[in-house]
Biotite code that builds the C-alpha atoms (Angstrom):
import biotite.structure as struc

atoms = struc.array([
    struc.Atom([-10.824, 49.775, 10.955], chain_id="A", res_id=1, res_name="MET", atom_name="CA", element="C"),
    struc.Atom([-8.265, 51.722, 9.011], chain_id="A", res_id=2, res_name="THR", atom_name="CA", element="C"),
    struc.Atom([-4.713, 50.547, 9.188], chain_id="A", res_id=3, res_name="MET", atom_name="CA", element="C"),
    struc.Atom([-1.574, 52.600, 8.453], chain_id="A", res_id=4, res_name="THR", atom_name="CA", element="C"),
    struc.Atom([0.758, 51.576, 5.664], chain_id="A", res_id=5, res_name="MET", atom_name="CA", element="C"),
    struc.Atom([3.209, 50.357, 8.410], chain_id="A", res_id=6, res_name="GLU", atom_name="CA", element="C"),
    struc.Atom([0.529, 48.158, 9.982], chain_id="A", res_id=7, res_name="GLN", atom_name="CA", element="C"),
    struc.Atom([-0.362, 46.643, 6.688], chain_id="A", res_id=8, res_name="LYS", atom_name="CA", element="C"),
    struc.Atom([3.248, 45.938, 5.847], chain_id="A", res_id=9, res_name="ARG", atom_name="CA", element="C"),
    struc.Atom([3.816, 44.312, 9.221], chain_id="A", res_id=10, res_name="SER", atom_name="CA", element="C"),
    struc.Atom([0.871, 42.006, 8.487], chain_id="A", res_id=11, res_name="ARG", atom_name="CA", element="C"),
    struc.Atom([2.573, 40.922, 5.227], chain_id="A", res_id=12, res_name="GLY", atom_name="CA", element="C"),
    struc.Atom([0.337, 42.863, 2.826], chain_id="A", res_id=13, res_name="GLY", atom_name="CA", element="C"),
    struc.Atom([0.555, 46.208, 1.051], chain_id="A", res_id=14, res_name="GLY", atom_name="CA", element="C"),
    struc.Atom([3.517, 48.029, -0.368], chain_id="A", res_id=15, res_name="ILE", atom_name="CA", element="C"),
    struc.Atom([6.895, 48.066, 1.240], chain_id="A", res_id=16, res_name="ASP", atom_name="CA", element="C"),
    struc.Atom([7.022, 51.503, 2.854], chain_id="A", res_id=17, res_name="ARG", atom_name="CA", element="C"),
    struc.Atom([10.679, 51.993, 1.982], chain_id="A", res_id=18, res_name="SER", atom_name="CA", element="C"),
    struc.Atom([9.564, 52.215, -1.662], chain_id="A", res_id=19, res_name="ARG", atom_name="CA", element="C"),
    struc.Atom([6.890, 54.858, -0.878], chain_id="A", res_id=20, res_name="VAL", atom_name="CA", element="C"),
    struc.Atom([7.452, 58.551, -0.198], chain_id="A", res_id=21, res_name="ARG", atom_name="CA", element="C"),
    struc.Atom([4.499, 59.691, 1.865], chain_id="A", res_id=22, res_name="LEU", atom_name="CA", element="C"),
    struc.Atom([3.117, 63.048, 0.701], chain_id="A", res_id=23, res_name="ILE", atom_name="CA", element="C"),
    struc.Atom([2.400, 65.885, 3.074], chain_id="A", res_id=24, res_name="SER", atom_name="CA", element="C"),
    struc.Atom([0.018, 67.715, 0.786], chain_id="A", res_id=25, res_name="GLN", atom_name="CA", element="C"),
    struc.Atom([-1.915, 67.527, -2.448], chain_id="A", res_id=26, res_name="VAL", atom_name="CA", element="C"),
    struc.Atom([-3.524, 70.302, -4.472], chain_id="A", res_id=27, res_name="VAL", atom_name="CA", element="C"),
    struc.Atom([-7.169, 70.500, -5.491], chain_id="A", res_id=28, res_name="GLU", atom_name="CA", element="C"),
    struc.Atom([-8.385, 70.838, -9.036], chain_id="A", res_id=29, res_name="ILE", atom_name="CA", element="C"),
    struc.Atom([-9.624, 74.404, -8.249], chain_id="A", res_id=30, res_name="GLY", atom_name="CA", element="C"),
    struc.Atom([-6.180, 75.603, -7.066], chain_id="A", res_id=31, res_name="ASP", atom_name="CA", element="C"),
    struc.Atom([-3.880, 77.485, -9.360], chain_id="A", res_id=32, res_name="ASN", atom_name="CA", element="C"),
    struc.Atom([-0.571, 76.170, -10.604], chain_id="A", res_id=33, res_name="THR", atom_name="CA", element="C"),
    struc.Atom([1.338, 78.663, -8.557], chain_id="A", res_id=34, res_name="GLY", atom_name="CA", element="C"),
    struc.Atom([0.145, 76.844, -5.362], chain_id="A", res_id=35, res_name="ARG", atom_name="CA", element="C"),
    struc.Atom([1.224, 73.503, -6.864], chain_id="A", res_id=36, res_name="ALA", atom_name="CA", element="C"),
    struc.Atom([4.691, 74.942, -7.602], chain_id="A", res_id=37, res_name="LEU", atom_name="CA", element="C"),
    struc.Atom([4.873, 76.219, -4.022], chain_id="A", res_id=38, res_name="ASP", atom_name="CA", element="C"),
    struc.Atom([4.132, 72.769, -2.669], chain_id="A", res_id=39, res_name="VAL", atom_name="CA", element="C"),
    struc.Atom([6.534, 70.963, -5.047], chain_id="A", res_id=40, res_name="MET", atom_name="CA", element="C"),
    struc.Atom([9.300, 73.383, -4.100], chain_id="A", res_id=41, res_name="ASN", atom_name="CA", element="C"),
    struc.Atom([8.684, 72.990, -0.429], chain_id="A", res_id=42, res_name="GLY", atom_name="CA", element="C"),
    struc.Atom([8.587, 69.152, -0.687], chain_id="A", res_id=43, res_name="ASP", atom_name="CA", element="C"),
    struc.Atom([11.292, 68.715, -3.305], chain_id="A", res_id=44, res_name="GLY", atom_name="CA", element="C"),
    struc.Atom([8.893, 67.071, -5.844], chain_id="A", res_id=45, res_name="LEU", atom_name="CA", element="C"),
    struc.Atom([8.705, 67.027, -9.627], chain_id="A", res_id=46, res_name="ASP", atom_name="CA", element="C"),
    struc.Atom([5.041, 66.247, -9.693], chain_id="A", res_id=47, res_name="PHE", atom_name="CA", element="C"),
    struc.Atom([2.076, 66.443, -7.298], chain_id="A", res_id=48, res_name="LEU", atom_name="CA", element="C"),
    struc.Atom([-1.176, 64.555, -7.071], chain_id="A", res_id=49, res_name="PRO", atom_name="CA", element="C"),
    struc.Atom([-4.323, 66.571, -7.817], chain_id="A", res_id=50, res_name="VAL", atom_name="CA", element="C"),
    struc.Atom([-7.636, 65.733, -6.064], chain_id="A", res_id=51, res_name="VAL", atom_name="CA", element="C"),
    struc.Atom([-11.231, 66.637, -6.511], chain_id="A", res_id=52, res_name="ALA", atom_name="CA", element="C"),
    struc.Atom([-12.271, 69.515, -4.180], chain_id="A", res_id=53, res_name="GLU", atom_name="CA", element="C"),
    struc.Atom([-15.444, 67.823, -2.904], chain_id="A", res_id=54, res_name="ASP", atom_name="CA", element="C"),
    struc.Atom([-14.242, 64.226, -2.390], chain_id="A", res_id=55, res_name="THR", atom_name="CA", element="C"),
    struc.Atom([-10.468, 64.301, -2.177], chain_id="A", res_id=56, res_name="GLY", atom_name="CA", element="C"),
    struc.Atom([-10.303, 61.586, -4.802], chain_id="A", res_id=57, res_name="LYS", atom_name="CA", element="C"),
    struc.Atom([-7.276, 61.311, -7.113], chain_id="A", res_id=58, res_name="PHE", atom_name="CA", element="C"),
    struc.Atom([-7.738, 62.912, -10.479], chain_id="A", res_id=59, res_name="LEU", atom_name="CA", element="C"),
    struc.Atom([-4.266, 63.001, -11.859], chain_id="A", res_id=60, res_name="GLY", atom_name="CA", element="C"),
    struc.Atom([-0.972, 64.777, -11.327], chain_id="A", res_id=61, res_name="VAL", atom_name="CA", element="C"),
    struc.Atom([0.533, 68.150, -12.312], chain_id="A", res_id=62, res_name="VAL", atom_name="CA", element="C"),
    struc.Atom([4.164, 68.101, -13.475], chain_id="A", res_id=63, res_name="LEU", atom_name="CA", element="C"),
    struc.Atom([6.713, 70.784, -12.730], chain_id="A", res_id=64, res_name="ARG", atom_name="CA", element="C"),
    struc.Atom([8.055, 70.681, -16.237], chain_id="A", res_id=65, res_name="LYS", atom_name="CA", element="C"),
    struc.Atom([4.445, 71.022, -17.570], chain_id="A", res_id=66, res_name="GLY", atom_name="CA", element="C"),
    struc.Atom([3.991, 74.193, -15.646], chain_id="A", res_id=67, res_name="ILE", atom_name="CA", element="C"),
    struc.Atom([7.360, 75.510, -16.660], chain_id="A", res_id=68, res_name="GLU", atom_name="CA", element="C"),
    struc.Atom([6.657, 74.898, -20.332], chain_id="A", res_id=69, res_name="ARG", atom_name="CA", element="C"),
    struc.Atom([2.959, 75.640, -20.324], chain_id="A", res_id=70, res_name="GLY", atom_name="CA", element="C"),
    struc.Atom([2.924, 78.703, -18.021], chain_id="A", res_id=71, res_name="CYS", atom_name="CA", element="C"),
    struc.Atom([6.274, 80.304, -17.860], chain_id="A", res_id=72, res_name="TRP", atom_name="CA", element="C"),
    struc.Atom([7.178, 79.230, -21.391], chain_id="A", res_id=73, res_name="GLY", atom_name="CA", element="C"),
    struc.Atom([4.082, 80.957, -22.732], chain_id="A", res_id=74, res_name="MET", atom_name="CA", element="C"),
    struc.Atom([4.444, 83.994, -20.527], chain_id="A", res_id=75, res_name="GLY", atom_name="CA", element="C"),
    struc.Atom([1.565, 83.161, -18.210], chain_id="A", res_id=76, res_name="HIS", atom_name="CA", element="C"),
    struc.Atom([1.388, 83.883, -14.513], chain_id="A", res_id=77, res_name="ASP", atom_name="CA", element="C"),
    struc.Atom([1.208, 80.546, -12.586], chain_id="A", res_id=78, res_name="PRO", atom_name="CA", element="C"),
    struc.Atom([-0.864, 82.215, -9.869], chain_id="A", res_id=79, res_name="ASP", atom_name="CA", element="C"),
    struc.Atom([-3.491, 82.821, -12.497], chain_id="A", res_id=80, res_name="ARG", atom_name="CA", element="C"),
    struc.Atom([-3.189, 79.645, -14.485], chain_id="A", res_id=81, res_name="CYS", atom_name="CA", element="C"),
    struc.Atom([-5.874, 77.005, -13.730], chain_id="A", res_id=82, res_name="PRO", atom_name="CA", element="C"),
    struc.Atom([-4.788, 73.556, -12.585], chain_id="A", res_id=83, res_name="MET", atom_name="CA", element="C"),
    struc.Atom([-6.963, 71.760, -15.113], chain_id="A", res_id=84, res_name="GLN", atom_name="CA", element="C"),
    struc.Atom([-4.846, 73.317, -17.911], chain_id="A", res_id=85, res_name="ASN", atom_name="CA", element="C"),
    struc.Atom([-1.935, 71.203, -16.703], chain_id="A", res_id=86, res_name="HIS", atom_name="CA", element="C"),
    struc.Atom([-3.587, 68.082, -15.296], chain_id="A", res_id=87, res_name="LEU", atom_name="CA", element="C"),
    struc.Atom([-2.087, 64.788, -16.454], chain_id="A", res_id=88, res_name="LYS", atom_name="CA", element="C"),
    struc.Atom([-4.777, 62.091, -16.145], chain_id="A", res_id=89, res_name="THR", atom_name="CA", element="C"),
    struc.Atom([-3.083, 59.089, -17.701], chain_id="A", res_id=90, res_name="ASP", atom_name="CA", element="C"),
    struc.Atom([-1.219, 58.274, -14.478], chain_id="A", res_id=91, res_name="VAL", atom_name="CA", element="C"),
    struc.Atom([-0.609, 54.847, -12.968], chain_id="A", res_id=92, res_name="ARG", atom_name="CA", element="C"),
    struc.Atom([-1.603, 54.233, -9.384], chain_id="A", res_id=93, res_name="PHE", atom_name="CA", element="C"),
    struc.Atom([-1.474, 51.388, -6.903], chain_id="A", res_id=94, res_name="SER", atom_name="CA", element="C"),
    struc.Atom([-3.532, 50.668, -3.763], chain_id="A", res_id=95, res_name="PHE", atom_name="CA", element="C"),
    struc.Atom([-1.632, 51.010, -0.508], chain_id="A", res_id=96, res_name="ASP", atom_name="CA", element="C"),
    struc.Atom([-3.031, 47.703, 0.765], chain_id="A", res_id=97, res_name="ASP", atom_name="CA", element="C"),
    struc.Atom([-1.984, 45.521, -2.076], chain_id="A", res_id=98, res_name="GLU", atom_name="CA", element="C"),
    struc.Atom([1.373, 44.029, -2.990], chain_id="A", res_id=99, res_name="PRO", atom_name="CA", element="C"),
    struc.Atom([3.319, 46.112, -5.449], chain_id="A", res_id=100, res_name="LEU", atom_name="CA", element="C"),
    struc.Atom([3.542, 44.814, -8.994], chain_id="A", res_id=101, res_name="ASP", atom_name="CA", element="C"),
    struc.Atom([7.311, 44.588, -9.701], chain_id="A", res_id=102, res_name="PRO", atom_name="CA", element="C"),
    struc.Atom([6.815, 46.311, -13.037], chain_id="A", res_id=103, res_name="GLY", atom_name="CA", element="C"),
    struc.Atom([5.572, 49.370, -11.242], chain_id="A", res_id=104, res_name="MET", atom_name="CA", element="C"),
    struc.Atom([9.132, 50.045, -9.871], chain_id="A", res_id=105, res_name="LEU", atom_name="CA", element="C"),
    struc.Atom([10.334, 50.234, -13.437], chain_id="A", res_id=106, res_name="GLU", atom_name="CA", element="C"),
    struc.Atom([7.466, 52.550, -14.387], chain_id="A", res_id=107, res_name="VAL", atom_name="CA", element="C"),
    struc.Atom([8.187, 54.811, -11.418], chain_id="A", res_id=108, res_name="ALA", atom_name="CA", element="C"),
    struc.Atom([11.753, 55.408, -12.790], chain_id="A", res_id=109, res_name="ALA", atom_name="CA", element="C"),
    struc.Atom([10.191, 57.016, -15.928], chain_id="A", res_id=110, res_name="ARG", atom_name="CA", element="C"),
    struc.Atom([6.791, 58.483, -14.869], chain_id="A", res_id=111, res_name="GLU", atom_name="CA", element="C"),
    struc.Atom([4.653, 59.317, -11.866], chain_id="A", res_id=112, res_name="PRO", atom_name="CA", element="C"),
    struc.Atom([3.088, 56.482, -9.875], chain_id="A", res_id=113, res_name="VAL", atom_name="CA", element="C"),
    struc.Atom([0.793, 57.515, -7.105], chain_id="A", res_id=114, res_name="VAL", atom_name="CA", element="C"),
    struc.Atom([-0.202, 55.343, -4.104], chain_id="A", res_id=115, res_name="ILE", atom_name="CA", element="C"),
    struc.Atom([-3.843, 55.685, -3.101], chain_id="A", res_id=116, res_name="VAL", atom_name="CA", element="C"),
    struc.Atom([-6.069, 54.321, -0.353], chain_id="A", res_id=117, res_name="ASP", atom_name="CA", element="C"),
    struc.Atom([-9.346, 52.476, -1.106], chain_id="A", res_id=118, res_name="ARG", atom_name="CA", element="C"),
    struc.Atom([-11.245, 55.747, -1.192], chain_id="A", res_id=119, res_name="GLN", atom_name="CA", element="C"),
    struc.Atom([-8.876, 56.810, -3.977], chain_id="A", res_id=120, res_name="LEU", atom_name="CA", element="C"),
    struc.Atom([-7.211, 59.476, -1.849], chain_id="A", res_id=121, res_name="ARG", atom_name="CA", element="C"),
    struc.Atom([-3.461, 59.884, -2.557], chain_id="A", res_id=122, res_name="PRO", atom_name="CA", element="C"),
    struc.Atom([-1.210, 58.817, 0.396], chain_id="A", res_id=123, res_name="VAL", atom_name="CA", element="C"),
    struc.Atom([2.173, 58.670, -1.329], chain_id="A", res_id=124, res_name="GLY", atom_name="CA", element="C"),
    struc.Atom([4.256, 58.415, -4.451], chain_id="A", res_id=125, res_name="ILE", atom_name="CA", element="C"),
    struc.Atom([6.385, 55.477, -5.472], chain_id="A", res_id=126, res_name="LEU", atom_name="CA", element="C"),
    struc.Atom([10.098, 56.291, -5.132], chain_id="A", res_id=127, res_name="ARG", atom_name="CA", element="C"),
    struc.Atom([11.917, 56.799, -8.344], chain_id="A", res_id=128, res_name="GLY", atom_name="CA", element="C"),
    struc.Atom([9.294, 59.178, -9.688], chain_id="A", res_id=129, res_name="ALA", atom_name="CA", element="C"),
    struc.Atom([8.952, 62.710, -8.368], chain_id="A", res_id=130, res_name="GLY", atom_name="CA", element="C"),
    struc.Atom([12.004, 62.644, -6.102], chain_id="A", res_id=131, res_name="ASP", atom_name="CA", element="C"),
    struc.Atom([14.563, 65.365, -6.474], chain_id="A", res_id=132, res_name="ARG", atom_name="CA", element="C"),
])
């Protein structure tokens, strides 16, 4: 049986939902960075989880500032720029059914922290990182 984050919290386990911003969409590694920018602009994010096309598993994140510097700054068209050119893979994550390590809150103030389920599919981001 799969429980929602709210059900897990009410049972006393998992991450306090008030600390997590649920994400409405992710981008796949085969998408272009223009699509990532569209999603980030629509959702007011500074980064977005990137997943494998076939499994939906978390691979890393794409950063708005990375696209701005790496695509626009180099005169590239984001709609033609591959996602893997901007994929940041050294990203911390936490499972949605485990208590949050207090140190992660400090990390989230400086860098992306993604919340994943046990199948490694992104379900949210830790507040403090990625919010505009």
